Biopython code that builds the backbone (N, CA, C, O; Angstrom):
import numpy as np
from Bio.PDB.StructureBuilder import StructureBuilder

atoms = [
    (1, "MET", "N", (33.922, 34.803, -10.476)),
    (1, "MET", "CA", (32.613, 35.181, -10.989)),
    (1, "MET", "C", (32.436, 36.687, -10.806)),
    (1, "MET", "O", (32.759, 37.232, -9.751)),
    (2, "GLN", "N", (31.929, 37.344, -11.826)),
    (2, "GLN", "CA", (31.674, 38.779, -11.746)),
    (2, "GLN", "C", (30.602, 39.078, -10.714)),
    (2, "GLN", "O", (29.740, 38.245, -10.433)),
    (3, "LYS", "N", (30.667, 40.266, -10.161)),
    (3, "LYS", "CA", (29.668, 40.673, -9.168)),
    (3, "LYS", "C", (28.254, 40.617, -9.726)),
    (3, "LYS", "O", (27.327, 40.170, -9.050)),
    (4, "THR", "N", (28.095, 41.079, -10.974)),
    (4, "THR", "CA", (26.762, 41.085, -11.591)),
    (4, "THR", "C", (26.233, 39.667, -11.750)),
    (4, "THR", "O", (25.076, 39.397, -11.427)),
    (5, "GLN", "N", (27.060, 38.770, -12.240)),
    (5, "GLN", "CA", (26.622, 37.388, -12.427)),
    (5, "GLN", "C", (26.330, 36.721, -11.090)),
    (5, "GLN", "O", (25.386, 35.939, -10.976)),
    (6, "TYR", "N", (27.126, 37.024, -10.092)),
    (6, "TYR", "CA", (26.895, 36.478, -8.752)),
    (6, "TYR", "C", (25.538, 36.957, -8.225)),
    (6, "TYR", "O", (24.776, 36.176, -7.655)),
    (7, "LEU", "N", (25.247, 38.233, -8.419)),
    (7, "LEU", "CA", (23.974, 38.791, -7.963)),
    (7, "LEU", "C", (22.802, 38.139, -8.695)),
    (7, "LEU", "O", (21.816, 37.755, -8.067)),
    (8, "LEU", "N", (22.905, 38.013, -10.027)),
    (8, "LEU", "CA", (21.835, 37.377, -10.805)),
    (8, "LEU", "C", (21.620, 35.927, -10.371)),
    (8, "LEU", "O", (20.483, 35.470, -10.250)),
    (9, "SER", "N", (22.707, 35.218, -10.141)),
    (9, "SER", "CA", (22.598, 33.820, -9.699)),
    (9, "SER", "C", (21.958, 33.726, -8.319)),
    (9, "SER", "O", (21.139, 32.842, -8.066)),
    (10, "SER", "N", (22.332, 34.635, -7.434)),
    (10, "SER", "CA", (21.770, 34.636, -6.078)),
    (10, "SER", "C", (20.278, 34.940, -6.096)),
    (10, "SER", "O", (19.497, 34.292, -5.399)),
    (11, "ILE", "N", (19.888, 35.926, -6.892)),
    (11, "ILE", "CA", (18.467, 36.260, -7.010)),
    (11, "ILE", "C", (17.701, 35.081, -7.607)),
    (11, "ILE", "O", (16.608, 34.745, -7.151)),
    (12, "GLY", "N", (18.281, 34.461, -8.625)),
    (12, "GLY", "CA", (17.639, 33.306, -9.251)),
    (12, "GLY", "C", (17.415, 32.164, -8.285)),
    (12, "GLY", "O", (16.351, 31.546, -8.279)),
    (13, "GLU", "N", (18.415, 31.883, -7.469)),
    (13, "GLU", "CA", (18.273, 30.817, -6.473)),
    (13, "GLU", "C", (17.196, 31.156, -5.453)),
    (13, "GLU", "O", (16.411, 30.292, -5.060)),
    (14, "LEU", "N", (17.160, 32.408, -5.027)),
    (14, "LEU", "CA", (16.147, 32.838, -4.068)),
    (14, "LEU", "C", (14.742, 32.698, -4.644)),
    (14, "LEU", "O", (13.841, 32.193, -3.975)),
    (15, "VAL", "N", (14.558, 33.143, -5.879)),
    (15, "VAL", "CA", (13.247, 33.034, -6.530)),
    (15, "VAL", "C", (12.861, 31.567, -6.665)),
    (15, "VAL", "O", (11.735, 31.188, -6.343)),
    (16, "LYS", "N", (13.781, 30.749, -7.136)),
    (16, "LYS", "CA", (13.490, 29.328, -7.342)),
    (16, "LYS", "C", (13.134, 28.630, -6.035)),
    (16, "LYS", "O", (12.154, 27.887, -5.972)),
    (17, "ASN", "N", (13.919, 28.864, -5.004)),
    (17, "ASN", "CA", (13.666, 28.205, -3.718)),
    (17, "ASN", "C", (12.353, 28.649, -3.102)),
    (17, "ASN", "O", (11.642, 27.843, -2.502)),
    (18, "THR", "N", (12.032, 29.907, -3.243)),
    (18, "THR", "CA", (10.778, 30.427, -2.694)),
    (18, "THR", "C", (9.584, 29.933, -3.505)),
    (18, "THR", "O", (8.583, 29.494, -2.937)),
    (19, "ARG", "N", (9.687, 30.004, -4.817)),
    (19, "ARG", "CA", (8.588, 29.606, -5.690)),
    (19, "ARG", "C", (8.290, 28.128, -5.611)),
    (19, "ARG", "O", (7.124, 27.735, -5.562)),
    (20, "SER", "N", (9.311, 27.307, -5.597)),
    (20, "SER", "CA", (9.115, 25.862, -5.713)),
    (20, "SER", "C", (8.368, 25.248, -4.528)),
    (20, "SER", "O", (7.899, 24.113, -4.614)),
    (21, "THR", "N", (8.254, 25.986, -3.431)),
    (21, "THR", "CA", (7.517, 25.452, -2.288)),
    (21, "THR", "C", (6.011, 25.580, -2.446)),
    (21, "THR", "O", (5.250, 24.903, -1.754)),
    (22, "SER", "N", (5.569, 26.463, -3.371)),
    (22, "SER", "CA", (4.125, 26.688, -3.442)),
    (22, "SER", "C", (3.539, 26.757, -4.853)),
    (22, "SER", "O", (2.319, 26.709, -5.010)),
    (23, "MET", "N", (4.383, 26.867, -5.882)),
    (23, "MET", "CA", (3.821, 26.989, -7.231)),
    (23, "MET", "C", (4.871, 26.632, -8.276)),
    (23, "MET", "O", (6.055, 26.496, -7.970)),
    (24, "ASP", "N", (4.410, 26.483, -9.516)),
    (24, "ASP", "CA", (5.353, 26.221, -10.600)),
    (24, "ASP", "C", (5.667, 27.535, -11.320)),
    (24, "ASP", "O", (5.114, 28.584, -10.992)),
    (25, "GLN", "N", (6.555, 27.458, -12.296)),
    (25, "GLN", "CA", (6.983, 28.657, -13.018)),
    (25, "GLN", "C", (5.827, 29.330, -13.751)),
    (25, "GLN", "O", (5.768, 30.559, -13.810)),
    (26, "ASN", "N", (4.924, 28.556, -14.302)),
    (26, "ASN", "CA", (3.768, 29.139, -14.998)),
    (26, "ASN", "C", (2.907, 29.960, -14.054)),
    (26, "ASN", "O", (2.473, 31.059, -14.400)),
    (27, "GLU", "N", (2.661, 29.433, -12.866)),
    (27, "GLU", "CA", (1.833, 30.150, -11.897)),
    (27, "GLU", "C", (2.492, 31.456, -11.458)),
    (27, "GLU", "O", (1.830, 32.490, -11.367)),
    (28, "LEU", "N", (3.787, 31.408, -11.188)),
    (28, "LEU", "CA", (4.488, 32.628, -10.796)),
    (28, "LEU", "C", (4.480, 33.639, -11.934)),
    (28, "LEU", "O", (4.287, 34.833, -11.706)),
    (29, "GLY", "N", (4.684, 33.173, -13.136)),
    (29, "GLY", "CA", (4.647, 34.054, -14.290)),
    (29, "GLY", "C", (3.300, 34.734, -14.442)),
    (29, "GLY", "O", (3.230, 35.931, -14.721)),
    (30, "THR", "N", (2.232, 33.974, -14.259)),
    (30, "THR", "CA", (0.886, 34.532, -14.351)),
    (30, "THR", "C", (0.664, 35.603, -13.286)),
    (30, "THR", "O", (0.101, 36.659, -13.574)),
    (31, "LEU", "N", (1.099, 35.337, -12.074)),
    (31, "LEU", "CA", (0.942, 36.319, -10.991)),
    (31, "LEU", "C", (1.701, 37.609, -11.276)),
    (31, "LEU", "O", (1.225, 38.700, -10.960)),
    (32, "GLY", "N", (2.873, 37.480, -11.868)),
    (32, "GLY", "CA", (3.704, 38.648, -12.118)),
    (32, "GLY", "C", (3.546, 39.251, -13.495)),
    (32, "GLY", "O", (4.174, 40.265, -13.801)),
    (33, "GLY", "N", (2.717, 38.647, -14.332)),
    (33, "GLY", "CA", (2.549, 39.146, -15.686)),
    (33, "GLY", "C", (3.744, 38.840, -16.573)),
    (33, "GLY", "O", (4.055, 39.597, -17.492)),
    (34, "LEU", "N", (4.415, 37.723, -16.294)),
    (34, "LEU", "CA", (5.599, 37.293, -17.040)),
    (34, "LEU", "C", (5.347, 35.940, -17.677)),
    (34, "LEU", "O", (4.448, 35.208, -17.262)),
    (35, "GLY", "N", (6.128, 35.613, -18.671)),
    (35, "GLY", "CA", (6.062, 34.292, -19.263)),
    (35, "GLY", "C", (6.907, 33.294, -18.482)),
    (35, "GLY", "O", (7.798, 33.684, -17.727)),
    (36, "ARG", "N", (6.629, 32.017, -18.663)),
    (36, "ARG", "CA", (7.391, 30.975, -17.991)),
    (36, "ARG", "C", (8.866, 31.057, -18.363)),
    (36, "ARG", "O", (9.733, 30.823, -17.521)),
    (37, "ASN", "N", (9.156, 31.391, -19.625)),
    (37, "ASN", "CA", (10.549, 31.487, -20.052)),
    (37, "ASN", "C", (11.300, 32.582, -19.303)),
    (37, "ASN", "O", (12.481, 32.424, -18.993)),
    (38, "THR", "N", (10.629, 33.681, -19.014)),
    (38, "THR", "CA", (11.266, 34.761, -18.256)),
    (38, "THR", "C", (11.547, 34.318, -16.830)),
    (38, "THR", "O", (12.619, 34.599, -16.294)),
    (39, "VAL", "N", (10.594, 33.628, -16.210)),
    (39, "VAL", "CA", (10.806, 33.103, -14.858)),
    (39, "VAL", "C", (11.978, 32.124, -14.871)),
    (39, "VAL", "O", (12.826, 32.155, -13.979)),
    (40, "SER", "N", (12.023, 31.270, -15.866)),
    (40, "SER", "CA", (13.122, 30.316, -15.990)),
    (40, "SER", "C", (14.459, 31.040, -16.137)),
    (40, "SER", "O", (15.447, 30.651, -15.515)),
    (41, "SER", "N", (14.490, 32.076, -16.944)),
    (41, "SER", "CA", (15.726, 32.851, -17.125)),
    (41, "SER", "C", (16.187, 33.469, -15.816)),
    (41, "SER", "O", (17.374, 33.434, -15.491)),
    (42, "ILE", "N", (15.257, 34.030, -15.071)),
    (42, "ILE", "CA", (15.597, 34.614, -13.771)),
    (42, "ILE", "C", (16.182, 33.549, -12.858)),
    (42, "ILE", "O", (17.225, 33.759, -12.239)),
    (43, "GLU", "N", (15.509, 32.400, -12.774)),
    (43, "GLU", "CA", (15.958, 31.336, -11.886)),
    (43, "GLU", "C", (17.315, 30.763, -12.293)),
    (43, "GLU", "O", (18.049, 30.244, -11.452)),
    (44, "ASN", "N", (17.645, 30.857, -13.566)),
    (44, "ASN", "CA", (18.923, 30.340, -14.049)),
    (44, "ASN", "C", (20.013, 31.402, -14.092)),
    (44, "ASN", "O", (21.089, 31.166, -14.640)),
    (45, "GLY", "N", (19.741, 32.569, -13.516)),
    (45, "GLY", "CA", (20.751, 33.615, -13.418)),
    (45, "GLY", "C", (21.071, 34.310, -14.718)),
    (45, "GLY", "O", (22.133, 34.917, -14.856)),
    (46, "LYS", "N", (20.163, 34.227, -15.676)),
    (46, "LYS", "CA", (20.377, 34.903, -16.954)),
    (46, "LYS", "C", (19.948, 36.358, -16.831)),
    (46, "LYS", "O", (19.134, 36.711, -15.978)),
    (47, "SER", "N", (20.498, 37.179, -17.680)),
    (47, "SER", "CA", (20.200, 38.599, -17.660)),
    (47, "SER", "C", (18.775, 38.854, -18.164)),
    (47, "SER", "O", (18.401, 38.397, -19.244)),
    (48, "VAL", "N", (17.998, 39.575, -17.383)),
    (48, "VAL", "CA", (16.652, 40.001, -17.762)),
    (48, "VAL", "C", (16.534, 41.482, -17.412)),
    (48, "VAL", "O", (17.375, 42.015, -16.689)),
    (49, "ASN", "N", (15.516, 42.136, -17.909)),
    (49, "ASN", "CA", (15.395, 43.559, -17.571)),
    (49, "ASN", "C", (14.948, 43.722, -16.117)),
    (49, "ASN", "O", (14.336, 42.828, -15.532)),
    (50, "ALA", "N", (15.263, 44.862, -15.567)),
    (50, "ALA", "CA", (14.985, 45.129, -14.155)),
    (50, "ALA", "C", (13.499, 45.032, -13.849)),
    (50, "ALA", "O", (13.120, 44.569, -12.774)),
    (51, "GLN", "N", (12.658, 45.459, -14.770)),
    (51, "GLN", "CA", (11.216, 45.396, -14.536)),
    (51, "GLN", "C", (10.770, 43.956, -14.279)),
    (51, "GLN", "O", (9.925, 43.720, -13.415)),
    (52, "SER", "N", (11.320, 43.004, -15.008)),
    (52, "SER", "CA", (10.968, 41.599, -14.807)),
    (52, "SER", "C", (11.352, 41.136, -13.406)),
    (52, "SER", "O", (10.611, 40.385, -12.772)),
    (53, "LEU", "N", (12.500, 41.580, -12.928)),
    (53, "LEU", "CA", (12.920, 41.208, -11.571)),
    (53, "LEU", "C", (11.957, 41.755, -10.539)),
    (53, "LEU", "O", (11.632, 41.072, -9.568)),
    (54, "PHE", "N", (11.494, 42.987, -10.739)),
    (54, "PHE", "CA", (10.547, 43.574, -9.785)),
    (54, "PHE", "C", (9.187, 42.887, -9.868)),
    (54, "PHE", "O", (8.530, 42.708, -8.843)),
    (55, "LEU", "N", (8.756, 42.501, -11.053)),
    (55, "LEU", "CA", (7.456, 41.848, -11.201)),
    (55, "LEU", "C", (7.425, 40.464, -10.572)),
    (55, "LEU", "O", (6.389, 40.037, -10.063)),
    (56, "VAL", "N", (8.551, 39.759, -10.604)),
    (56, "VAL", "CA", (8.577, 38.406, -10.059)),
    (56, "VAL", "C", (8.549, 38.422, -8.522)),
    (56, "VAL", "O", (8.289, 37.395, -7.896)),
    (57, "ASP", "N", (8.809, 39.561, -7.930)),
    (57, "ASP", "CA", (8.781, 39.697, -6.479)),
    (57, "ASP", "C", (7.352, 39.941, -6.019)),
    (57, "ASP", "O", (7.055, 40.931, -5.350)),
    (58, "HIS", "N", (6.488, 39.032, -6.386)),
    (58, "HIS", "CA", (5.058, 39.156, -6.114)),
    (58, "HIS", "C", (4.700, 38.453, -4.850)),
    (58, "HIS", "O", (3.535, 38.448, -4.455)),
]
sb = StructureBuilder()
sb.init_structure("model")
sb.init_model(0)
sb.init_chain("A")
sb.init_seg("    ")
for serial, (resi, resn, name, xyz) in enumerate(atoms, 1):
    if name == "N":
        sb.init_residue(resn, " ", resi, " ")
    sb.init_atom(name, np.array(xyz, "f"), 0.0, 1.0, " ", f" {name:<3s}", serial, name[0])
structure = sb.get_structure()
């Protein structure tokens, strides 16, 4: 696995594990000003822009 993909997957797992204890993807998206699809992409290790990654760290 490439370093970049490993990093994206690791961040996605961290976001998912942290979020799932207290809210759903829609709620996290609302807090960060993101759509549910963007949150889902992050959690699934898909490439998103850096700003989205910073916004989800709410």
